[in-house]
N, C-alpha and C positions, 0 to 999 in steps of 0.2 A: 525435464520439468520446465526449464526456462523458456524453451521454444513454445510450448503449449500455453504458458502463461502470457507470453508476449503476444501470441496470436489472438488469444481471447481478449486481451486489453485493446488491441487494435479494432476489434469489432464493437466495443462498447462506446456509447455516446459520452459526451462531456459530462452531463449530469450524473450518469451512472458511475463514471470514474470518480467524480467528487464524492458521491455517496459511499462508494466502496472505500475510498481513502479515509473518510471520516470514521467509518466503522472500524477500519484497521487501526486508526489512531487511538480509538477508545479501547480496543483490545490490548494495544501496546501499553497504554497507561495502566490498565488493570493488571497486566503482567508485571509491570515495574513495581506496583504496590505489593503484589503477591510475593515478589522476590525479596522485598524488604521485610515483610511480615513473616513469611514462612519459606519452606523449602520448595523449589521448583524442580520438576523432574528433568526438564530439558532447558538448561540455561542458554543454549545456542539459539533457542527460539527467539530471544530478544533481538539478536543480530539479524536473523532471517526476516522478522517483522519490520525492522528498521529499513532494511534494504528493499522490501516489498513496498513500503510507503514511499521511498525515494523513487522507485520504478513508476509507481502511480503518479507521483508529482511530475515526472518526466513526460509521461503520456498526456497528462492534463496540460502541461505547457505546450506540447506539440499541437494539441487540439486548439488551444488559444491562438497560437501563431498561424495555424491553417485558416482559422476564421478571420483573423486580422488581414491576411493576404488576399482574401476573396474580394 
């Protein structure tokens, strides 16, 4: 799973990465609220989403650095 995700993130542009990160952050906030209000089927989903956001942030930073070095 991680290799295919990493490969697909490499192919995305900077704007697409930022958009995907923002969508994932919104889903993460919704999940947090849902965990407080009611029962969640998969509590490990919170950790997975947090790591996915961090992974996206890493790719965004790499794209920024690549543009700055050009």
